[in-house]
All heavy atoms as TSV, in Angstrom:
chain	resi	resn	atom	element	x	y	z
A	1	MET	N	N	8.353	-34.565	-7.046
A	1	MET	CA	C	8.147	-33.144	-7.162
A	1	MET	C	C	7.211	-32.871	-8.336
A	1	MET	O	O	7.373	-33.426	-9.415
A	1	MET	CB	C	9.502	-32.464	-7.382
A	1	MET	CG	C	9.393	-30.992	-7.614
A	1	MET	SD	S	10.964	-30.143	-7.547
A	1	MET	CE	C	11.557	-30.418	-9.187
A	2	SER	N	N	6.240	-32.017	-8.113
A	2	SER	CA	C	5.284	-31.661	-9.151
A	2	SER	C	C	5.129	-30.144	-9.185
A	2	SER	O	O	4.293	-29.584	-8.479
A	2	SER	CB	C	3.946	-32.328	-8.859
A	2	SER	OG	O	3.023	-31.993	-9.851
A	3	PRO	N	N	5.941	-29.460	-10.000
A	3	PRO	CA	C	5.872	-27.996	-10.060
A	3	PRO	C	C	4.535	-27.506	-10.600
A	3	PRO	O	O	3.839	-28.224	-11.323
A	3	PRO	CB	C	6.991	-27.621	-11.033
A	3	PRO	CG	C	7.852	-28.819	-11.137
A	3	PRO	CD	C	6.972	-29.998	-10.854
A	4	ASN	N	N	4.200	-26.275	-10.260
A	4	ASN	CA	C	2.998	-25.655	-10.804
A	4	ASN	C	C	3.162	-25.472	-12.309
A	4	ASN	O	O	4.222	-25.065	-12.780
A	4	ASN	CB	C	2.755	-24.289	-10.156
A	4	ASN	CG	C	2.376	-24.413	-8.700
A	4	ASN	OD1	O	1.732	-25.375	-8.305
A	4	ASN	ND2	N	2.766	-23.442	-7.907
A	5	LEU	N	N	2.129	-25.761	-13.056
A	5	LEU	CA	C	2.175	-25.600	-14.500
A	5	LEU	C	C	2.135	-24.135	-14.918
A	5	LEU	O	O	2.569	-23.788	-16.011
A	5	LEU	CB	C	1.020	-26.352	-15.156
A	5	LEU	CG	C	1.043	-27.870	-14.991
A	5	LEU	CD1	C	-0.184	-28.491	-15.639
A	5	LEU	CD2	C	2.310	-28.455	-15.582
A	6	SER	N	N	1.606	-23.293	-14.038
A	6	SER	CA	C	1.550	-21.872	-14.344
A	6	SER	C	C	1.803	-21.064	-13.078
A	6	SER	O	O	1.722	-21.575	-11.972
A	6	SER	CB	C	0.185	-21.501	-14.934
A	6	SER	OG	O	-0.831	-21.683	-13.964
A	7	MET	N	N	2.137	-19.803	-13.283
A	7	MET	CA	C	2.311	-18.889	-12.165
A	7	MET	C	C	1.782	-17.522	-12.584
A	7	MET	O	O	1.798	-17.182	-13.768
A	7	MET	CB	C	3.786	-18.780	-11.746
A	7	MET	CG	C	4.663	-18.064	-12.759
A	7	MET	SD	S	6.422	-17.986	-12.343
A	7	MET	CE	C	6.430	-17.084	-10.862
A	8	ILE	N	N	1.292	-16.771	-11.616
A	8	ILE	CA	C	0.824	-15.416	-11.851
A	8	ILE	C	C	1.821	-14.472	-11.187
A	8	ILE	O	O	2.107	-14.608	-10.002
A	8	ILE	CB	C	-0.585	-15.184	-11.252
A	8	ILE	CG1	C	-1.587	-16.215	-11.766
A	8	ILE	CG2	C	-1.041	-13.751	-11.507
A	8	ILE	CD1	C	-1.950	-16.095	-13.212
A	9	ARG	N	N	2.359	-13.560	-11.984
A	9	ARG	CA	C	3.302	-12.570	-11.453
A	9	ARG	C	C	2.902	-11.218	-12.014
A	9	ARG	O	O	2.755	-11.062	-13.217
A	9	ARG	CB	C	4.724	-12.950	-11.861
A	9	ARG	CG	C	5.789	-12.007	-11.511
A	9	ARG	CD	C	6.600	-12.213	-10.215
A	9	ARG	NE	N	6.755	-13.509	-9.660
A	9	ARG	CZ	C	7.873	-14.226	-9.664
A	9	ARG	NH1	N	8.937	-13.795	-10.277
A	9	ARG	NH2	N	7.924	-15.382	-9.040
A	10	ASP	N	N	2.686	-10.249	-11.141
A	10	ASP	CA	C	2.271	-8.902	-11.546
A	10	ASP	C	C	1.010	-8.934	-12.409
A	10	ASP	O	O	0.887	-8.184	-13.379
A	10	ASP	CB	C	3.400	-8.173	-12.293
A	10	ASP	CG	C	4.635	-7.979	-11.424
A	10	ASP	OD1	O	4.475	-7.766	-10.200
A	10	ASP	OD2	O	5.753	-8.039	-11.960
A	11	GLY	N	N	0.099	-9.851	-12.078
A	11	GLY	CA	C	-1.159	-9.952	-12.805
A	11	GLY	C	C	-1.059	-10.617	-14.165
A	11	GLY	O	O	-2.019	-10.621	-14.926
A	12	LYS	N	N	0.102	-11.206	-14.488
A	12	LYS	CA	C	0.308	-11.857	-15.777
A	12	LYS	C	C	0.539	-13.346	-15.563
A	12	LYS	O	O	1.234	-13.738	-14.641
A	12	LYS	CB	C	1.510	-11.258	-16.494
A	12	LYS	CG	C	1.339	-9.786	-16.800
A	12	LYS	CD	C	2.592	-9.222	-17.414
A	12	LYS	CE	C	2.443	-7.736	-17.679
A	12	LYS	NZ	N	3.685	-7.168	-18.212
A	13	LYS	N	N	-0.045	-14.158	-16.449
A	13	LYS	CA	C	0.080	-15.611	-16.332
A	13	LYS	C	C	1.264	-16.100	-17.158
A	13	LYS	O	O	1.381	-15.798	-18.345
A	13	LYS	CB	C	-1.198	-16.288	-16.819
A	13	LYS	CG	C	-1.201	-17.784	-16.608
A	13	LYS	CD	C	-2.536	-18.375	-17.026
A	13	LYS	CE	C	-2.597	-19.850	-16.739
A	13	LYS	NZ	N	-3.906	-20.407	-17.101
A	14	PHE	N	N	2.126	-16.878	-16.524
A	14	PHE	CA	C	3.282	-17.494	-17.162
A	14	PHE	C	C	3.101	-19.008	-17.112
A	14	PHE	O	O	2.624	-19.541	-16.124
A	14	PHE	CB	C	4.577	-17.117	-16.417
A	14	PHE	CG	C	4.957	-15.665	-16.546
A	14	PHE	CD1	C	4.371	-14.700	-15.748
A	14	PHE	CD2	C	5.924	-15.268	-17.464
A	14	PHE	CE1	C	4.724	-13.373	-15.860
A	14	PHE	CE2	C	6.286	-13.946	-17.584
A	14	PHE	CZ	C	5.681	-12.991	-16.785
A	15	MET	N	N	3.523	-19.688	-18.171
A	15	MET	CA	C	3.406	-21.141	-18.256
A	15	MET	C	C	4.786	-21.789	-18.153
A	15	MET	O	O	5.750	-21.322	-18.764
A	15	MET	CB	C	2.747	-21.555	-19.574
A	15	MET	CG	C	1.332	-21.026	-19.753
A	15	MET	SD	S	0.172	-21.575	-18.484
A	15	MET	CE	C	0.135	-23.328	-18.782
A	16	TRP	N	N	4.868	-22.881	-17.388
A	16	TRP	CA	C	6.118	-23.627	-17.203
A	16	TRP	C	C	6.482	-24.324	-18.503
A	16	TRP	O	O	5.632	-24.888	-19.193
A	16	TRP	CB	C	5.922	-24.637	-16.080
A	16	TRP	CG	C	7.090	-25.535	-15.816
A	16	TRP	CD1	C	8.410	-25.193	-15.801
A	16	TRP	CD2	C	7.035	-26.922	-15.501
A	16	TRP	NE1	N	9.180	-26.286	-15.495
A	16	TRP	CE2	C	8.362	-27.366	-15.315
A	16	TRP	CE3	C	6.015	-27.831	-15.358
A	16	TRP	CZ2	C	8.673	-28.676	-14.992
A	16	TRP	CZ3	C	6.323	-29.136	-15.034
A	16	TRP	CH2	C	7.646	-29.546	-14.849
A	17	ASP	N	N	7.760	-24.355	-18.844
A	17	ASP	CA	C	8.200	-24.993	-20.088
A	17	ASP	C	C	8.316	-26.517	-19.962
A	17	ASP	O	O	8.616	-27.204	-20.927
A	17	ASP	CB	C	9.505	-24.390	-20.607
A	17	ASP	CG	C	10.740	-24.776	-19.814
A	17	ASP	OD1	O	10.616	-25.367	-18.722
A	17	ASP	OD2	O	11.853	-24.465	-20.292
A	18	GLY	N	N	8.094	-27.065	-18.785
A	18	GLY	CA	C	8.080	-28.512	-18.598
A	18	GLY	C	C	9.428	-29.137	-18.285
A	18	GLY	O	O	9.522	-30.345	-18.110
A	19	GLN	N	N	10.475	-28.326	-18.213
A	19	GLN	CA	C	11.819	-28.835	-17.947
A	19	GLN	C	C	12.265	-28.483	-16.528
A	19	GLN	O	O	11.948	-27.408	-16.027
A	19	GLN	CB	C	12.822	-28.221	-18.934
A	19	GLN	CG	C	12.509	-28.506	-20.386
A	19	GLN	CD	C	12.661	-29.970	-20.721
A	19	GLN	OE1	O	13.602	-30.628	-20.292
A	19	GLN	NE2	N	11.729	-30.492	-21.488
A	20	LEU	N	N	13.005	-29.394	-15.908
A	20	LEU	CA	C	13.636	-29.142	-14.621
A	20	LEU	C	C	15.126	-28.932	-14.878
A	20	LEU	O	O	15.789	-29.816	-15.428
A	20	LEU	CB	C	13.434	-30.323	-13.672
A	20	LEU	CG	C	11.991	-30.630	-13.279
A	20	LEU	CD1	C	11.926	-31.944	-12.509
A	20	LEU	CD2	C	11.418	-29.496	-12.448
A	21	TYR	N	N	15.643	-27.785	-14.508
A	21	TYR	CA	C	17.050	-27.464	-14.742
A	21	TYR	C	C	17.832	-27.646	-13.445
A	21	TYR	O	O	17.383	-27.222	-12.383
A	21	TYR	CB	C	17.177	-26.029	-15.263
A	21	TYR	CG	C	16.446	-25.833	-16.570
A	21	TYR	CD1	C	15.144	-25.355	-16.602
A	21	TYR	CD2	C	17.053	-26.160	-17.775
A	21	TYR	CE1	C	14.464	-25.199	-17.796
A	21	TYR	CE2	C	16.380	-26.005	-18.980
A	21	TYR	CZ	C	15.093	-25.526	-18.983
A	21	TYR	OH	O	14.427	-25.379	-20.164
A	22	ASP	N	N	18.992	-28.286	-13.537
A	22	ASP	CA	C	19.798	-28.583	-12.357
A	22	ASP	C	C	20.449	-27.356	-11.742
A	22	ASP	O	O	20.743	-27.344	-10.553
A	22	ASP	CB	C	20.895	-29.600	-12.700
A	22	ASP	CG	C	20.308	-30.982	-12.989
A	22	ASP	OD1	O	19.282	-31.331	-12.375
A	22	ASP	OD2	O	20.881	-31.691	-13.841
A	23	ASN	N	N	20.694	-26.332	-12.561
A	23	ASN	CA	C	21.332	-25.127	-12.022
A	23	ASN	C	C	20.746	-23.894	-12.686
A	23	ASN	O	O	20.103	-23.971	-13.733
A	23	ASN	CB	C	22.855	-25.184	-12.184
A	23	ASN	CG	C	23.268	-25.418	-13.616
A	23	ASN	OD1	O	22.937	-24.628	-14.498
A	23	ASN	ND2	N	23.981	-26.520	-13.855
A	24	LYS	N	N	20.987	-22.762	-12.048
A	24	LYS	CA	C	20.406	-21.509	-12.524
A	24	LYS	C	C	20.971	-21.111	-13.886
A	24	LYS	O	O	20.265	-20.548	-14.714
A	24	LYS	CB	C	20.647	-20.399	-11.500
A	24	LYS	CG	C	19.861	-19.146	-11.785
A	24	LYS	CD	C	19.914	-18.173	-10.638
A	24	LYS	CE	C	18.974	-17.013	-10.899
A	24	LYS	NZ	N	18.904	-16.116	-9.753
A	25	GLU	N	N	22.234	-21.428	-14.138
A	25	GLU	CA	C	22.848	-21.076	-15.418
A	25	GLU	C	C	22.135	-21.762	-16.588
A	25	GLU	O	O	21.899	-21.152	-17.628
A	25	GLU	CB	C	24.339	-21.422	-15.420
A	25	GLU	CG	C	25.180	-20.562	-14.502
A	25	GLU	CD	C	25.039	-20.930	-13.020
A	25	GLU	OE1	O	24.696	-22.091	-12.700
A	25	GLU	OE2	O	25.249	-20.038	-12.182
A	26	ALA	N	N	21.798	-23.039	-16.417
A	26	ALA	CA	C	21.078	-23.765	-17.466
A	26	ALA	C	C	19.688	-23.159	-17.682
A	26	ALA	O	O	19.231	-23.020	-18.824
A	26	ALA	CB	C	20.963	-25.244	-17.109
A	27	ALA	N	N	19.023	-22.787	-16.597
A	27	ALA	CA	C	17.706	-22.159	-16.706
A	27	ALA	C	C	17.816	-20.802	-17.397
A	27	ALA	O	O	16.984	-20.465	-18.248
A	27	ALA	CB	C	17.078	-22.005	-15.320
A	28	LEU	N	N	18.845	-20.037	-17.068
A	28	LEU	CA	C	19.045	-18.737	-17.705
A	28	LEU	C	C	19.324	-18.885	-19.198
A	28	LEU	O	O	18.855	-18.085	-20.008
A	28	LEU	CB	C	20.190	-17.974	-17.034
A	28	LEU	CG	C	19.887	-17.404	-15.648
A	28	LEU	CD1	C	21.165	-16.910	-14.984
A	28	LEU	CD2	C	18.859	-16.296	-15.747
A	29	HIS	N	N	20.060	-19.917	-19.569
A	29	HIS	CA	C	20.349	-20.168	-20.983
A	29	HIS	C	C	19.052	-20.461	-21.747
A	29	HIS	O	O	18.809	-19.911	-22.829
A	29	HIS	CB	C	21.339	-21.321	-21.122
A	29	HIS	CG	C	21.692	-21.644	-22.531
A	29	HIS	ND1	N	22.496	-20.826	-23.296
A	29	HIS	CD2	C	21.331	-22.679	-23.324
A	29	HIS	CE1	C	22.615	-21.361	-24.501
A	29	HIS	NE2	N	21.916	-22.482	-24.538
A	30	ALA	N	N	18.216	-21.322	-21.175
A	30	ALA	CA	C	16.930	-21.647	-21.801
A	30	ALA	C	C	16.037	-20.409	-21.854
A	30	ALA	O	O	15.393	-20.134	-22.874
A	30	ALA	CB	C	16.231	-22.764	-21.037
A	31	ALA	N	N	16.018	-19.654	-20.760
A	31	ALA	CA	C	15.193	-18.449	-20.690
A	31	ALA	C	C	15.618	-17.442	-21.755
A	31	ALA	O	O	14.769	-16.787	-22.372
A	31	ALA	CB	C	15.271	-17.835	-19.302
A	32	GLN	N	N	16.910	-17.327	-21.995
A	32	GLN	CA	C	17.401	-16.380	-22.995
A	32	GLN	C	C	16.909	-16.751	-24.387
A	32	GLN	O	O	16.537	-15.882	-25.168
A	32	GLN	CB	C	18.929	-16.320	-22.979
A	32	GLN	CG	C	19.503	-15.282	-23.925
A	32	GLN	CD	C	19.079	-13.872	-23.572
A	32	GLN	OE1	O	19.224	-13.445	-22.427
A	32	GLN	NE2	N	18.549	-13.136	-24.531
A	33	SER	N	N	16.860	-18.046	-24.685
A	33	SER	CA	C	16.373	-18.455	-26.008
A	33	SER	C	C	14.886	-18.120	-26.165
A	33	SER	O	O	14.449	-17.714	-27.247
A	33	SER	CB	C	16.630	-19.936	-26.268
A	33	SER	OG	O	15.859	-20.741	-25.423
A	34	TYR	N	N	14.096	-18.275	-25.094
A	34	TYR	CA	C	12.689	-17.875	-25.143
A	34	TYR	C	C	12.571	-16.368	-25.323
A	34	TYR	O	O	11.757	-15.876	-26.107
A	34	TYR	CB	C	11.936	-18.293	-23.872
A	34	TYR	CG	C	11.721	-19.774	-23.734
A	34	TYR	CD1	C	12.130	-20.450	-22.592
A	34	TYR	CD2	C	11.096	-20.512	-24.724
A	34	TYR	CE1	C	11.934	-21.813	-22.447
A	34	TYR	CE2	C	10.892	-21.877	-24.592
A	34	TYR	CZ	C	11.313	-22.512	-23.456
A	34	TYR	OH	O	11.103	-23.860	-23.320
A	35	GLN	N	N	13.382	-15.633	-24.590
A	35	GLN	CA	C	13.336	-14.178	-24.647
A	35	GLN	C	C	13.711	-13.697	-26.065
A	35	GLN	O	O	13.101	-12.767	-26.589
A	35	GLN	CB	C	14.271	-13.580	-23.607
A	35	GLN	CG	C	13.965	-12.151	-23.249
A	35	GLN	CD	C	14.694	-11.724	-21.988
A	35	GLN	OE1	O	15.679	-12.311	-21.590
A	35	GLN	NE2	N	14.190	-10.687	-21.365
A	36	ASP	N	N	14.678	-14.353	-26.676
A	36	ASP	CA	C	15.073	-14.005	-28.052
A	36	ASP	C	C	13.933	-14.238	-29.044
A	36	ASP	O	O	13.882	-13.601	-30.096
A	36	ASP	CB	C	16.295	-14.818	-28.481
A	36	ASP	CG	C	17.556	-14.419	-27.741
A	36	ASP	OD1	O	17.586	-13.343	-27.095
A	36	ASP	OD2	O	18.532	-15.202	-27.786
A	37	ASP	N	N	13.017	-15.154	-28.701
A	37	ASP	CA	C	11.854	-15.435	-29.550
A	37	ASP	C	C	10.645	-14.568	-29.202
A	37	ASP	O	O	9.541	-14.823	-29.687
A	37	ASP	CB	C	11.458	-16.911	-29.441
A	37	ASP	CG	C	12.435	-17.834	-30.145
A	37	ASP	OD1	O	13.154	-17.361	-31.054
A	37	ASP	OD2	O	12.491	-19.023	-29.783
A	38	GLY	N	N	10.833	-13.567	-28.352
A	38	GLY	CA	C	9.760	-12.627	-28.042
A	38	GLY	C	C	8.926	-12.951	-26.816
A	38	GLY	O	O	7.886	-12.343	-26.598
A	39	PHE	N	N	9.365	-13.913	-26.002
A	39	PHE	CA	C	8.636	-14.266	-24.790
A	39	PHE	C	C	9.126	-13.439	-23.604
A	39	PHE	O	O	10.296	-13.048	-23.553
A	39	PHE	CB	C	8.842	-15.744	-24.439
A	39	PHE	CG	C	8.128	-16.700	-25.346
A	39	PHE	CD1	C	8.689	-17.096	-26.549
A	39	PHE	CD2	C	6.892	-17.213	-24.994
A	39	PHE	CE1	C	8.040	-17.983	-27.393
A	39	PHE	CE2	C	6.234	-18.112	-25.825
A	39	PHE	CZ	C	6.809	-18.487	-27.033
A	40	GLN	N	N	8.238	-13.215	-22.653
A	40	GLN	CA	C	8.625	-12.688	-21.354
A	40	GLN	C	C	8.914	-13.906	-20.489
A	40	GLN	O	O	8.249	-14.938	-20.625
A	40	GLN	CB	C	7.496	-11.867	-20.732
A	40	GLN	CG	C	7.129	-10.643	-21.534
A	40	GLN	CD	C	5.899	-9.955	-20.977
A	40	GLN	OE1	O	5.341	-10.340	-19.959
A	40	GLN	NE2	N	5.453	-8.930	-21.673
A	41	ILE	N	N	9.879	-13.824	-19.606
A	41	ILE	CA	C	10.249	-15.006	-18.824
A	41	ILE	C	C	10.330	-14.690	-17.340
A	41	ILE	O	O	10.541	-13.557	-16.928
A	41	ILE	CB	C	11.591	-15.619	-19.310
A	41	ILE	CG1	C	12.725	-14.582	-19.314
A	41	ILE	CG2	C	11.452	-16.203	-20.686
A	41	ILE	CD1	C	13.616	-14.705	-18.133
A	42	GLN	N	N	10.151	-15.746	-16.547
A	42	GLN	CA	C	10.355	-15.734	-15.104
A	42	GLN	C	C	11.052	-17.041	-14.758
A	42	GLN	O	O	10.762	-18.077	-15.360
A	42	GLN	CB	C	9.028	-15.653	-14.335
A	42	GLN	CG	C	8.265	-14.362	-14.527
A	42	GLN	CD	C	8.928	-13.197	-13.832
A	42	GLN	OE1	O	9.555	-13.343	-12.788
A	42	GLN	NE2	N	8.803	-12.027	-14.440
A	43	ILE	N	N	11.957	-16.995	-13.800
A	43	ILE	CA	C	12.631	-18.214	-13.342
A	43	ILE	C	C	12.246	-18.458	-11.895
A	43	ILE	O	O	12.247	-17.534	-11.077
A	43	ILE	CB	C	14.160	-18.087	-13.493
A	43	ILE	CG1	C	14.504	-17.961	-14.967
A	43	ILE	CG2	C	14.869	-19.284	-12.870
A	43	ILE	CD1	C	15.960	-17.747	-15.255
A	44	GLY	N	N	11.892	-19.693	-11.595
A	44	GLY	CA	C	11.532	-20.075	-10.242
A	44	GLY	C	C	12.389	-21.237	-9.777
A	44	GLY	O	O	13.113	-21.849	-10.560
A	45	GLU	N	N	12.310	-21.531	-8.495
A	45	GLU	CA	C	13.045	-22.654	-7.924
A	45	GLU	C	C	12.083	-23.508	-7.120
A	45	GLU	O	O	11.221	-22.995	-6.413
A	45	GLU	CB	C	14.173	-22.140	-7.040
A	45	GLU	CG	C	15.070	-23.238	-6.509
A	45	GLU	CD	C	16.224	-22.699	-5.658
A	45	GLU	OE1	O	16.301	-21.491	-5.457
A	45	GLU	OE2	O	17.007	-23.530	-5.196
A	46	ASP	N	N	12.227	-24.814	-7.248
A	46	ASP	CA	C	11.371	-25.744	-6.517
A	46	ASP	C	C	12.185	-26.990	-6.199
A	46	ASP	O	O	12.648	-27.683	-7.102
A	46	ASP	CB	C	10.146	-26.101	-7.365
A	46	ASP	CG	C	9.120	-26.933	-6.603
A	46	ASP	OD1	O	9.255	-27.090	-5.366
A	46	ASP	OD2	O	8.178	-27.430	-7.238
A	47	GLY	N	N	12.387	-27.254	-4.934
A	47	GLY	CA	C	13.101	-28.450	-4.509
A	47	GLY	C	C	14.536	-28.525	-5.013
A	47	GLY	O	O	15.022	-29.607	-5.317
A	48	GLY	N	N	15.194	-27.388	-5.135
A	48	GLY	CA	C	16.568	-27.356	-5.593
A	48	GLY	C	C	16.731	-27.397	-7.110
A	48	GLY	O	O	17.843	-27.363	-7.619
A	49	LYS	N	N	15.636	-27.467	-7.823
A	49	LYS	CA	C	15.650	-27.430	-9.295
A	49	LYS	C	C	15.137	-26.066	-9.741
A	49	LYS	O	O	14.353	-25.423	-9.048
A	49	LYS	CB	C	14.758	-28.525	-9.890
A	49	LYS	CG	C	15.178	-29.919	-9.535
A	49	LYS	CD	C	16.413	-30.326	-10.297
A	49	LYS	CE	C	16.738	-31.781	-10.014
A	49	LYS	NZ	N	17.890	-32.246	-10.747
A	50	PHE	N	N	15.554	-25.657	-10.924
A	50	PHE	CA	C	15.132	-24.365	-11.461
A	50	PHE	C	C	14.140	-24.591	-12.590
A	50	PHE	O	O	14.246	-25.552	-13.351
A	50	PHE	CB	C	16.345	-23.571	-11.943
A	50	PHE	CG	C	17.211	-23.128	-10.806
A	50	PHE	CD1	C	18.205	-23.955	-10.313
A	50	PHE	CD2	C	17.008	-21.904	-10.200
A	50	PHE	CE1	C	18.997	-23.569	-9.247
A	50	PHE	CE2	C	17.789	-21.499	-9.137
A	50	PHE	CZ	C	18.788	-22.331	-8.656
A	51	LEU	N	N	13.160	-23.695	-12.663
A	51	LEU	CA	C	12.086	-23.802	-13.642
A	51	LEU	C	C	11.987	-22.504	-14.421
A	51	LEU	O	O	12.188	-21.429	-13.860
A	51	LEU	CB	C	10.744	-24.067	-12.943
A	51	LEU	CG	C	10.715	-25.304	-12.060
A	51	LEU	CD1	C	10.946	-24.929	-10.615
A	51	LEU	CD2	C	9.418	-26.016	-12.205
A	52	VAL	N	N	11.665	-22.623	-15.697
A	52	VAL	CA	C	11.494	-21.447	-16.546
A	52	VAL	C	C	10.015	-21.335	-16.912
A	52	VAL	O	O	9.410	-22.292	-17.393
A	52	VAL	CB	C	12.351	-21.549	-17.827
A	52	VAL	CG1	C	12.076	-20.359	-18.744
A	52	VAL	CG2	C	13.825	-21.621	-17.479
A	53	TYR	N	N	9.462	-20.167	-16.658
A	53	TYR	CA	C	8.085	-19.848	-17.014
A	53	TYR	C	C	8.121	-18.755	-18.066
A	53	TYR	O	O	8.939	-17.847	-17.994
A	53	TYR	CB	C	7.315	-19.357	-15.786
A	53	TYR	CG	C	7.061	-20.427	-14.757
A	53	TYR	CD1	C	7.997	-20.718	-13.773
A	53	TYR	CD2	C	5.870	-21.143	-14.765
A	53	TYR	CE1	C	7.764	-21.698	-12.824
A	53	TYR	CE2	C	5.622	-22.131	-13.815
A	53	TYR	CZ	C	6.575	-22.400	-12.855
A	53	TYR	OH	O	6.340	-23.375	-11.924
A	54	SER	N	N	7.237	-18.864	-19.044
A	54	SER	CA	C	7.242	-17.883	-20.129
A	54	SER	C	C	5.825	-17.478	-20.499
A	54	SER	O	O	4.856	-18.168	-20.188
A	54	SER	CB	C	7.959	-18.450	-21.358
A	54	SER	OG	O	7.276	-19.580	-21.843
A	55	ARG	N	N	5.744	-16.339	-21.183
A	55	ARG	CA	C	4.464	-15.868	-21.712
A	55	ARG	C	C	4.742	-14.983	-22.908
A	55	ARG	O	O	5.802	-14.372	-23.015
A	55	ARG	CB	C	3.656	-15.113	-20.662
A	55	ARG	CG	C	4.155	-13.716	-20.371
A	55	ARG	CD	C	3.351	-12.991	-19.305
A	55	ARG	NE	N	1.965	-12.833	-19.606
A	55	ARG	CZ	C	1.438	-11.806	-20.266
A	55	ARG	NH1	N	2.207	-10.837	-20.699
A	55	ARG	NH2	N	0.155	-11.747	-20.508
A	56	ARG	N	N	3.805	-14.948	-23.800
A	56	ARG	CA	C	3.897	-14.052	-24.951
A	56	ARG	C	C	2.515	-13.477	-25.186
A	56	ARG	O	O	1.525	-14.202	-25.187
A	56	ARG	CB	C	4.375	-14.800	-26.183
A	56	ARG	CG	C	4.460	-13.898	-27.382
A	56	ARG	CD	C	5.169	-14.426	-28.580
A	56	ARG	NE	N	5.114	-15.841	-28.812
A	56	ARG	CZ	C	5.844	-16.452	-29.723
A	56	ARG	NH1	N	6.669	-15.780	-30.469
A	56	ARG	NH2	N	5.744	-17.747	-29.898
A	57	THR	N	N	2.445	-12.189	-25.383
A	57	THR	CA	C	1.156	-11.560	-25.638
A	57	THR	C	C	0.846	-11.633	-27.129
A	57	THR	O	O	1.752	-11.575	-27.975
A	57	THR	CB	C	1.150	-10.091	-25.178
A	57	THR	OG1	O	2.214	-9.389	-25.816
A	57	THR	CG2	C	1.311	-9.989	-23.678
A	58	ALA	N	N	-0.400	-11.770	-27.427
A	58	ALA	CA	C	-0.841	-11.816	-28.830
A	58	ALA	C	C	-0.678	-10.446	-29.444
A	58	ALA	O	O	-1.002	-9.425	-28.830
A	58	ALA	CB	C	-2.287	-12.257	-28.902
A	59	LYS	N	N	-0.163	-10.412	-30.648
A	59	LYS	CA	C	0.022	-9.142	-31.342
A	59	LYS	C	C	-1.250	-8.727	-32.060
A	59	LYS	O	O	-1.487	-7.562	-32.283
A	59	LYS	CB	C	1.178	-9.238	-32.326
A	59	LYS	CG	C	2.496	-9.421	-31.612
A	59	LYS	CD	C	3.649	-9.432	-32.563
A	59	LYS	CE	C	4.915	-9.658	-31.735
A	59	LYS	NZ	N	6.105	-9.508	-32.465
A	60	GLU	N	N	-2.075	-9.699	-32.427
A	60	GLU	CA	C	-3.343	-9.422	-33.099
A	60	GLU	C	C	-4.429	-10.278	-32.480
A	60	GLU	O	O	-4.187	-11.426	-32.132
A	60	GLU	CB	C	-3.254	-9.758	-34.596
A	60	GLU	CG	C	-2.275	-8.902	-35.352
A	60	GLU	CD	C	-2.261	-9.249	-36.833
A	60	GLU	OE1	O	-3.269	-9.808	-37.320
A	60	GLU	OE2	O	-1.261	-8.978	-37.465
A	61	GLY	N	N	-5.581	-9.724	-32.358
A	61	GLY	CA	C	-6.710	-10.477	-31.849
A	61	GLY	C	C	-7.403	-11.208	-32.986
A	61	GLY	O	O	-7.420	-10.746	-34.132
A	62	VAL	N	N	-7.990	-12.338	-32.683
A	62	VAL	CA	C	-8.738	-13.106	-33.664
A	62	VAL	C	C	-10.214	-12.825	-33.438
A	62	VAL	O	O	-10.713	-12.934	-32.329
A	62	VAL	CB	C	-8.457	-14.620	-33.536
A	62	VAL	CG1	C	-9.316	-15.402	-34.505
A	62	VAL	CG2	C	-6.982	-14.879	-33.764
A	63	VAL	N	N	-10.885	-12.444	-34.495
A	63	VAL	CA	C	-12.318	-12.138	-34.401
A	63	VAL	C	C	-13.080	-13.215	-35.160
A	63	VAL	O	O	-12.832	-13.452	-36.343
A	63	VAL	CB	C	-12.615	-10.749	-34.997
A	63	VAL	CG1	C	-14.105	-10.463	-34.948
A	63	VAL	CG2	C	-11.826	-9.682	-34.252
A	64	ALA	N	N	-13.977	-13.874	-34.459
A	64	ALA	CA	C	-14.805	-14.904	-35.096
A	64	ALA	C	C	-16.064	-14.265	-35.658
A	64	ALA	O	O	-16.702	-13.428	-35.019
A	64	ALA	CB	C	-15.173	-15.970	-34.076
A	65	THR	N	N	-16.399	-14.617	-36.872
A	65	THR	CA	C	-17.630	-14.115	-37.480
A	65	THR	C	C	-18.554	-15.274	-37.759
A	65	THR	O	O	-18.128	-16.396	-37.987
A	65	THR	CB	C	-17.333	-13.357	-38.803
A	65	THR	OG1	O	-16.694	-14.264	-39.692
A	65	THR	CG2	C	-16.450	-12.152	-38.551
A	66	GLN	N	N	-19.833	-14.970	-37.759
A	66	GLN	CA	C	-20.823	-16.026	-38.008
A	66	GLN	C	C	-21.663	-15.699	-39.203
A	66	GLN	O	O	-21.940	-14.641	-39.553
A	66	GLN	CB	C	-21.725	-16.215	-36.795
A	66	GLN	CG	C	-20.958	-16.734	-35.632
A	66	GLN	CD	C	-21.859	-16.959	-34.424
A	66	GLN	OE1	O	-22.997	-16.502	-34.376
A	66	GLN	NE2	N	-21.359	-17.653	-33.443
């Protein structure tokens, strides 16, 4: 099984955390810790395993000067 590294939901890109969770409860537990750190989360299922996808928007933009 090779899950997608990213997913697009509602026009927003989420990145997979790289872990395969055996049940939804374990995925929800991991997702909650990401959410507590300011991430938006999505949970997906692939081949009977659960996956957590997360994203965080930048609070400040970086401006490069030359």
